[in-house]
N, C-alpha and C positions, 0 to 999 in steps of 0.2 A: 294701581291699574290692573296688574296681572296677579296680584297676591291671592285674592280669593279664588280665582280660576284654578290656580295650581296648589291651593291649600296652604299657603305660607302664612305664618304669623307676622312676619316682617320681611323686608327685602333681603334676599340672600347675598346680593353682590353689591352692597353699598360701598362707596369709596371712603367712607368715614373709618378711621382707625379704631375699630371696636375689638377689644381683646376677646370678647365672647366668641367671635368668629375666626379667631386666629387658628390656622391649621399648623400644628406643630410638626413640621417636617423634620427630618434628621438634622438638617442645616439649622433650622430655627431652634431646635432643642439644644444644639451645640452652642449657638449664639447666646441663648438664655443662660446656659450653664456657665459660660465665660463671664457674663455680666454678674451672675451671682457669686462666682468665684472671686472676681475683682472686689466686690463689696465685702465679702466675708474675710478676705485676706488683706484688707486695707490697702488696696492698690492705689497709688497716687493718681495715675491716669489709666483709664480703660478706653479703648477705641474700637468702635464697631462700624464697619463700612459695608456698603452693598449698593447694587444698582438702583436706579429710580424705580420706586414702586415695589421693592423687594419685601417690604413688610417691616422695615426698621422701626418706624414710629409706632406701629401697633405693638411691636415687641417691647418697646420702652413703656407703653401704657400698661402692658401686662406686668412688667417689672415693678412699676409703681404700685399696682394693686396688691402685689405680693410682698412688698417691703414690710419689714418689721416696724412696730410702732416707735421704736427708739431711733429711727432715722429721720432727720430733717432734710427735705429735698427741695432744691430750687431748680426750676426748669426754664431754659431760654430756648425758644423755638422759632424766632423770627430773625435769624442772623442774615446779614447781607454785606457786600463789600464795604459800604460806607456805614459800618456798624456804629462808629463813634466810640465814646468812652466805655471801655469794657467794665470798669468798676461800677458805673451807673447801672448797667444791665444785671450785674451780679447782685447788687443790693436790691434792685427791683425784684429779682427772682425770689429773694428771701423775704420780701415785704419790708425791707429796711429803708429808712429815709435817705434820699440822695439829692434832692433838689436844693440848689444853692450851696452845695458843699464843694470845697476844694478837694483836689485829689488826695491830699494827705488826710483830710478829715474823713473822706469816704473809706480810705484804707483802714483808719483807726476804727471806724464803725464796724467794718467787716471783721477785723481781728477780735474786737470785743464780743461780737456775736458768736464767733466760732469758739472762743474760749469759754463763754457762758454755756453754750451747748455741750461742749466737752465736759465741763464741770458738772452738768446734769446727766452725765453718762449717755449722751446722745451723739450719734455720728452725723456729720453734715456732708451731703452729696450735691454737687452741681451737675446737672445734665444739660448739655448743649446739643440740640438737634440741628440738622442741616449745617454742621460745622465746616463743611467744605467751602462755605461762603466767607469764612473769616479770613482776614488778611494775615500774612506772616507776623505782622506787628501785634495783631490781636492775640494770636496764638502764643507769641512770646510773652505777652503780658499775663496770660493765663499761667504760663510756667513760673513767672515771677510770683504770682499769687500763691502757687503751691509751696513756696518757700516758707509760708506761715507754719507749715508742719515742722514739728521739732521732736527731738528725741526719738523714741521707738514707735510712737503712736501717730497715725495719720488722722488729724482732726478735720481735714478738708480733702475730700476725694472728688475727682472730676471724671465724668463720662462724656466722651465726644462721639457723636453719631453723625455719619455723613456718607455722601456718595464717594465712588472710587477716587475722585479728584483729591479727597482729603488725604489719602495715602500718598499720592504724588507730592502734595504740598508738604507733608511731614518729612519727606525724603530730601528736602532742600538743605543745602549746606548750612544756611543760617538758622535752621531749626534742629540741628543735630543734638543740642542739649535737651530740647523738648522730646525728641524721639527716644533718647536714652532713658527718659523717665516713664515711658509707656510700659507698664507691667503686664497688661493684658490687651490683646488685639485679636479681632476675628473679622473675616470677610464673608458676608452672607451671599451665597450663590443663588441663582435662579432655580426654579423647580424643574425636576426631570419630568419625563412623560408620565411615569407612574405617579409621581407626586402631584402633578397637575390633575390627573384623574381623581386622586384621593382628595385633593383640595376642593374640587368642585362638589364632590359627594358630601364632604364635610360641611360646606356652607349650606348646601341644600337641606341637609338633615338638621343643622342648627336652626334654620329658619322654619322648620316644621314641615318641610316638603318631602317629596319622593327623591331619594338619592339616585335613582335611575332615570331621572327626568331627561338628562343628557346622555345619549347612548355612547358607547365606547368610541365609535368613529367620530362623533362630535367632539368628544374630549381630546382625541388625537388631533383633530383639526384646530382646536383652540390652542393646544400646545404648539402646533406647527406655526401658527400665525403670531403668537405672543412670545415664543421662546421661553415660556415658563415664568414670565413676570407677573406676579399676583395682581398688581393694579390693572394691567392690560387684560388679564383674565376676567377680572370683575367687569370691566367696561364691555368686553365682548359678550360675556354671558348675560349681562343685564339687557343689552340690546337684543340678543337672541331671544330672550324671554318675551320682549315686546313684539318681535316679529312673529314668534310662534303663537302668542296669544291672539294676535290679529288674524291668524289663519285657523285658530281653533285647534292647534296641534297639542296632543297630550304627551308626545315624545319629541325631543329635539334631536335631529340627526345632523350629519355633516353638511347636508345641502343647505340647511338653515344658516349654519356658520359661514359657508361660502357666500350666501346672499348678504349677510350682515357685513362681511369684510368688503365685498364689492361695493355696497352702498356707502360704507365709511370711506373707502378709497376715492369714490367720486366726490365726496365732500372734502377730501384732503386733510382729515383731522386725525383719525386713529393711526398711530405709528405702528403698523404691523410690518412683518418682514416676509420676504419670499427668498427661496433658494433656487438655484438653477436646477432644471430637471423637467420632467414630463408634466407640465402644468395643464390643469383643466381649464375650461372656458371661464371659470370664475377666479382663476389665479392660484388655485391650490395644487400641490403635487399630489394628485389623486391616488396614485399607486402607493406612495409613501404613507399617506394618511390612512388608507385602508389597512395596510400592513400594521401600522402603529396602533390602529384602533383595536385590532385583534389582541395585541400585546397588552394594551392598557386595560382591557376588560378582565385580564387575569388577576390584576391587583398585586402582582408580585413586585418586589423591589429590584 
């Protein structure tokens, strides 16, 4: 719709987890380093948590792209409270037969697969996304599966990715044995004001557009309303592009962002936040946004 008007090769703020658009903030670099460290050092369990829309899934997609050829990866991404038999999902993730098998048979199938991969000098990694949805029983079953590892080599590594509730769940007394096996863990924080500014410029540039399309005050307003959550930044920026295109604007300022938020609030859909203070007619703390806009334009950390 607006791509050709602004010179984009593709949409800069798509909600799809595309590693090509991942902005590697300091926090994301640290999270990726922890994931790589866990893989290289044969960590039994690695846990990455972060708020909704913080970029966890995109980070995992990047990790998958960068993995060595000697790693066999299984991915489970549709967990939910009524998850059912864990072994079935594990076998499915690795493309192994599970239909009509008893639990013991499924376990034997998994063990044979892991031993075969190990014999071929391949490491096997299971990644579970949205792991906060798993029940304590399901998590405990994962711990039991990790007992397949023997001697000094980890032939089966597990990476759990989830929202902050996952940390709370892993602190439960009944999961103390699980928590003791977590070798690597990291919590992915939201973006700062300067990181939000750089994030927006990065995505605009990656899409082939002008990195200055959103002025500094607009970026500050976006951070103010989204508190630095990448997914919300994408929603707000994408809608702002539609608004600006309709008006024929070549630069998007804070007024456009205020208009978008006002419209979204009327619809009751976009979860944006406000703080107490001197709010303008459109709901933004105008003085804070203007001051922050001047700082974000410097690009300093």
